[in-house]
Structure formats: C-alpha cells, structure tokens
C-alpha positions in Angstrom: 30.9 -35.7 25.8 31.8 -33.4 22.9 29.0 -33.9 19.9 28.1 -31.5 17.7 25.3 -30.7 15.6 23.8 -27.8 13.5 20.6 -25.9 15.1 18.3 -24.6 12.2 17.8 -21.0 12.0 15.6 -17.7 12.0 15.6 -14.3 11.4 13.1 -11.8 11.8 14.1 -9.5 13.3 15.1 -10.0 14.9 15.1 -12.0 15.5 14.5 -15.0 12.5 15.2 -19.3 14.6 13.8 -23.4 14.3 14.9 -25.9 17.0 15.8 -29.4 16.6 13.1 -31.8 16.7 13.5 -35.1 18.8 12.4 -38.7 17.4 11.8 -41.8 19.6 11.2 -45.3 18.0 7.9 -46.6 18.1 9.0 -49.9 19.5 10.6 -48.2 22.7 8.7 -49.3 26.0 5.7 -47.3 26.6 6.9 -46.3 29.9 9.9 -45.1 28.5 8.6 -42.8 25.7 5.2 -41.8 27.0 5.7 -41.8 31.0 9.5 -41.1 31.8 10.3 -39.0 29.1 6.8 -36.6 28.8 7.0 -36.4 32.7 10.4 -35.2 32.6 9.7 -32.5 30.0 6.5 -31.5 31.6 6.7 -28.2 32.9 9.9 -27.0 32.0 10.8 -23.3 33.3 14.1 -22.7 32.2 16.7 -23.6 29.3 19.7 -22.7 28.1 20.6 -23.8 24.4 23.7 -23.5 22.1 23.4 -24.1 18.7 26.8 -24.6 16.7 27.4 -24.5 13.1 31.3 -25.4 13.0 31.8 -27.5 16.3 35.1 -26.4 18.2 35.5 -23.4 15.0 32.8 -21.0 15.5 31.0 -19.3 18.7 27.1 -20.8 18.8 24.2 -18.9 19.1 22.7 -19.2 22.6 19.5 -18.3 23.7 17.8 -18.4 27.4 14.2 -19.0 28.0 12.4 -18.6 31.0 8.4 -20.0 31.1 5.4 -19.2 32.8 3.7 -21.4 34.8 1.5 -21.5 31.6 4.1 -23.1 29.6 4.2 -19.4 27.8 7.6 -17.5 27.0 7.9 -15.0 29.9 11.8 -13.9 29.5 14.0 -14.4 26.7 17.6 -13.6 25.7 19.4 -14.7 22.2 22.9 -14.0 21.2 23.7 -14.3 17.9 27.5 -14.3 16.6 28.5 -13.0 13.3 28.1 -16.2 11.1 24.4 -16.2 12.1 23.4 -12.4 11.5 23.3 -10.2 8.6 23.7 -7.5 11.1 26.7 -9.2 12.6 27.4 -9.9 16.4 23.7 -8.6 18.2 22.0 -9.5 21.3 18.3 -9.6 21.5 16.1 -9.6 25.2 12.6 -9.9 25.1 10.0 -9.5 27.8 6.7 -7.9 28.2 6.4 -8.1 24.4 9.2 -5.7 23.8 12.7 -6.4 22.3 15.4 -4.5 22.5 18.2 -5.6 19.8 21.9 -4.6 20.5 23.5 -4.0 17.5 27.5 -4.5 18.5 28.9 -3.1 15.6 26.4 -0.4 14.6 26.7 0.8 18.2 22.8 0.8 17.8 20.1 -0.1 20.7 16.6 -1.1 19.0 13.6 -1.5 21.2 10.6 -3.1 19.4 7.5 -3.9 20.4 6.5 -7.4 19.2 5.6 -10.8 20.2 6.9 -12.6 17.1 9.9 -13.9 19.3 7.9 -15.2 22.0 5.5 -17.0 19.7 8.6 -18.4 17.7 10.6 -19.5 20.9 7.3 -21.1 22.3 6.6 -22.8 18.5 10.8 -24.0 19.0 10.3 -25.7 22.5 6.7 -27.1 21.0 8.8 -28.9 18.7 11.3 -30.1 21.3 8.0 -31.8 22.9 8.9 -35.7 23.1 4.4 -36.2 22.6 4.8 -34.4 19.3 8.1 -35.7 18.8 6.2 -39.3 19.2 3.3 -38.4 17.1 5.3 -37.2 14.2 7.6 -40.4 14.5 4.8 -42.6 14.3 3.4 -41.0 10.9 6.9 -41.4 9.6 7.0 -44.9 10.3 3.8 -45.6 9.1 4.7 -44.1 5.6 8.0 -45.5 5.8 9.5 -42.1 5.9 12.0 -42.9 8.1 14.1 -45.8 10.4 14.8 -45.5 14.1 17.3 -47.6 16.0 17.7 -47.5 19.8 21.1 -47.9 21.6 20.7 -48.3 25.3 24.4 -48.9 26.4 25.2 -51.4 29.2 27.3 -48.3 30.4 24.6 -46.7 32.8 26.5 -43.6 32.2 26.3 -43.1 28.6 23.4 -41.6 27.2 20.4 -43.5 25.0 21.4 -43.2 21.5 18.1 -42.3 19.3 19.0 -42.4 15.5 16.6 -41.5 12.7 17.6 -42.2 9.8 15.8 -41.0 6.4 15.7 -43.3 3.1 17.0 -42.0 -0.2 13.6 -42.6 -1.6 11.9 -40.1 1.0 11.3 -36.2 1.7 14.3 -35.7 3.4 16.7 -38.4 1.6 20.5 -38.5 2.9 19.6 -36.7 6.2 20.1 -38.4 10.1 19.2 -37.1 13.1 20.9 -38.7 16.2 19.3 -37.6 20.0 21.5 -37.8 23.0 18.8 -38.7 26.1 20.2 -38.7 29.7 19.6 -42.1 31.2 18.7 -40.6 34.7 16.7 -37.7 33.4 14.8 -39.0 30.7 15.8 -35.2 29.0 17.4 -34.9 25.3 21.1 -33.6 26.1 21.9 -32.9 22.1 20.7 -33.3 18.6 23.1 -34.0 15.9 22.3 -33.6 12.4 24.1 -35.7 9.7 24.1 -35.8 5.6 24.9 -38.0 3.6 27.7 -37.3 1.1 30.0 -39.1 -1.2 28.5 -42.4 0.7 29.5 -41.2 4.2 27.3 -39.0 6.9 28.6 -35.7 7.5 28.2 -33.6 10.6 26.3 -30.5 10.2 26.1 -29.0 13.8 24.9 -29.6 17.0 22.1 -28.1 19.2 22.6 -29.1 23.1 20.2 -28.4 25.9 21.5 -26.9 29.3 20.2 -25.6 32.5 16.8 -28.1 32.7 15.0 -25.8 35.3 17.7 -24.4 36.8 16.9 -20.5 37.6 18.5 -18.0 35.4 20.1 -15.0 36.6 17.8 -12.0 36.2 20.8 -10.1 34.7 20.6 -12.4 31.9 17.5 -11.0 30.7 18.2 -7.4 30.5 21.6 -5.1 28.6 21.8 -2.8 31.0 25.7 -2.1 31.5 26.7 -3.8 28.1 25.5 -1.0 26.2 27.6 2.3 25.8 26.4 5.6 26.6 27.7 6.8 23.0 25.3 4.6 21.7 22.4 5.8 19.3 19.0 4.5 20.9 15.9 3.7 18.8 12.7 3.2 20.5 9.9 2.6 18.2 7.3 1.8 20.8 7.3 5.3 21.8 6.5 6.9 17.6 4.8 5.6 14.9 7.5 4.7 12.0 8.0 4.6 8.6 4.9 5.0 6.4 1.5 3.6 5.8 1.4 0.8 3.2 -2.6 1.2 2.4 -3.4 0.2 -0.9 0.3 0.4 -2.4 2.1 -2.6 -3.6 5.4 -3.8 -1.5 7.1 -2.3 -4.1 5.3 0.9 -4.4 5.3 1.6 -0.7 9.3 0.9 -0.9 9.7 3.6 -3.7 7.4 5.9 -1.7 9.6 5.5 1.3 12.8 6.2 -0.1 11.2 9.5 -2.2 9.9 10.7 1.2 13.1 10.2 2.8 15.1 11.8 0.0 12.9 14.7 0.1 12.6 15.4 3.6 16.5 15.7 3.7 16.3 17.9 0.5 14.0 20.3 3.5 16.2 19.7 6.2 13.3 17.9 8.2 15.6 15.2 10.0 12.6 14.5 12.6 10.8 13.3 9.4 13.6 11.9 7.7 14.4 9.9 11.2 10.8 8.6 11.3 11.4 7.1 7.7 14.5 5.6 8.6 13.2 3.2 11.3 13.3 6.0 13.8 16.4 7.4 13.9 17.0 10.2 16.6 16.7 13.9 14.6 19.5 15.2 16.1 21.7 12.1 15.7 20.8 11.9 11.7 21.4 16.2 11.5 25.0 15.5 13.1 25.9 12.5 10.5 25.0 14.7 8.0 26.1 18.5 9.1 28.0 19.8 6.2 26.1 18.4 3.5 22.9 19.7 1.5 20.5 17.6 -0.4 19.7 19.3 -3.6 17.4 17.0 -5.6 16.3 13.1 -6.2 18.5 12.1 -9.6 16.5 8.9 -10.2 14.5 6.0 -7.8 14.8 2.3 -9.7 13.2 -0.7 -9.2 13.1 -2.3 -6.2 14.5 -5.8 -6.0 14.4 -8.3 -3.1 17.1 -8.6 -0.8 18.3 -11.4 1.6 19.2 -8.5 4.1 16.6 -9.0 6.3 13.7 -10.2 3.8 13.9 -6.5 2.5 13.0 -4.7 -0.5 16.4 -3.0 -2.1 15.7 0.6 -3.8 18.5 1.7 -5.8 18.7 5.7 -6.0 21.0 8.6 -6.9 20.7 12.2 -5.4 22.8 15.2 -5.7 24.2 16.5 -2.5 26.6 19.6 -2.3 29.5 19.7 0.2 32.1 22.4 0.6 30.8 24.1 -2.2 31.2 21.1 -4.3 28.2 19.1 -6.3 28.3 15.5 -6.5 26.0 12.9 -7.4 25.8 9.5 -4.8 24.4 6.7 -5.3 22.6 4.5 -2.7 20.5 1.1 -2.4 18.7 1.3 0.4 16.6 -1.3 2.1 12.9 -1.0 3.0 10.9 -3.2 4.8 8.0 -4.3 7.0 8.0 -2.5 10.7 7.9 -4.8 13.6 5.1 -4.8 15.7 3.2 -1.4 13.6 1.6 -3.7 10.9 1.1 -2.2 7.6 4.0 0.1 7.9 7.3 0.3 6.3 10.3 1.7 6.6 14.1 2.1 5.7 16.2 -0.7 7.2 19.7 0.5 6.1 21.7 0.8 2.9 21.8 4.8 3.5 
C-alpha cells in the first residue's frame, strides 16, 4: 500500500508539530470501536511516524517517540527536511527536559532546556487516541458536522477504511479524512487528507504510523557521531541568554536587545554580545568579526512581526570600519523569546 496524506505541522522551537486525528463511525460495532481499538492502542510505548507533504516527491518529516509506562514522553527525535523548517534541514533530539537541535546548514548545535517538545508530542499522541476520536466524532455527528462511512472489504488482507467527509455548510467545508486501520491489530496505519477542488477531492498529503511497540534503537535518540567537530555549539542550559523583558512591551524589548547587542560590539564585548545572540560563544563571534570595528549605531527602526520562528524583525543601521574603510551596513535582526527561559528575549538570526 502506498497512499499519502498531509501531516499538519508545528514549529517552535523548535521544534513548532500537530498530528492527524482518527475518527470512527458511531454505528460501528461497539466491540470494535470501544474494545478492540482502545485495547490495541492502550500502553503504546514506541511509535515511528512519517509525514509527507508531497507523496513520492519529497522527504517526509519523521518522528520517533518512546513513552514511559505512565504515557509520558521519555525520548523523542524529530527530523525536519528543508520544506518543513524555516531553518532548513535539521534534527531535534529531546530527553530529560532538554532538546538538542542540529541545524545542518548553519553547522550549529544548540541545546535548550524546554518541556515544550514533550508536551506537544504527548498532546499529539492523545489526539490520535481512539477514545478521544470516538468522542469527537459522536459530537460532530450529533451536530451534523461530519458524515462517516466504514468500508470493511471481504478481502481480509485489506485494511478497514474509515472515511470522514465534512459537509459544505460546516466548519471544515470541502475537507475529507480517510483512516486506514489494520484489520488484525486494529491500529491506525495511516491518515489521508483531502480537499475538494473543482468538484474533485484532491489529496493533500499523508501521515503514516509505523513500529507500534517495536523498541527503538537508543542510538536514534542521540546526535553523537552526526555533528561535525567544527560545528558551533551553543548551550543555553548553562547560561542566561538575552535580556529580561520586565515591563517592556514585545516591541520595546526587541529594540533594546538589538541596541545592547550593537553597543556590545562597539565595546568589543563579545561575551555580552554572544549572550544576547542566543548564547553564541564569544570566541566564535570574535573570530567571525575579526578585522571589523563597530563604530556607532546609525538607527534602529520599528520591529515588525516575522514568520521566521515567530520573531520580531528589527531593522537597524550601524557604521563599521574594515581595512581603513568606513561604511554603513543594514540588517534586519530577528528577536524572539528564549526557549526554556521565560521572560527573556534574544537575537535569533538576521545579523
């Protein structure tokens, strides 16, 4: 079987992700919907998920998740291809409330202390829960918001097909979801998404579910051996990054971060400048700017919202000197809240 559907995305940070939800027919025999499926999904400890945006034409997003006996996220890995990330191809490994993000194009490894990844993953897995799906479908059917059909082929090797179609006068007009349920295990194998265009349902993408309760190699949950020795390493768990927002508005703190960053460069205080720039090591910043002297701030403009990691873009001009030649440079510096350090803002990019 090779059927594809779109997996609705995320992220924050890192890591931002939202998984497709399952739906079942209210008229389906209770033994199947409430006993077999719930029992099959109870106590899932491992799962491997693939999310395609263009089936057969692009690499999928991939997720490997290990849950504890209590159903909490214990370990997780997320691989994002170029199309799924504003930062380009990257891998995220989460465990023990820490996330390591390997930005491949930037050759940078960043470590942050953040529970967000685990919380989003757990919520996503709960959204996949058959119990929640049945409750949601019952509500939708009672309100006339969805039409559900069940197709159990006489061919026992074929999956059970659950089709949920949203009427044109509902909250999701022209939408259709198709679940493929394994006949033997009663587990969801895939969820397909469709949209009605020009009188036909066109497939948007696919989310596939693999490896239910098949132990995942511990090596999957580490970046050891993947990150080059010359990569820049930023560890936000051992330092305070950026500035405290205090009573300043989002726009005011974004401007203040940029101002103090440029002032630190003028004073050649690379340690402070690095802390303001996501925690970049001072020696790296000094090496990157070797031969350039920052003279003065020419202007700092009004911040505007940016789609780049939900940041604010702060336009600025500054005068520099290199090789005895002075010039004025322009930048649009991205500033956003610091992951895992509530109330603090730092530079994310753009310089």
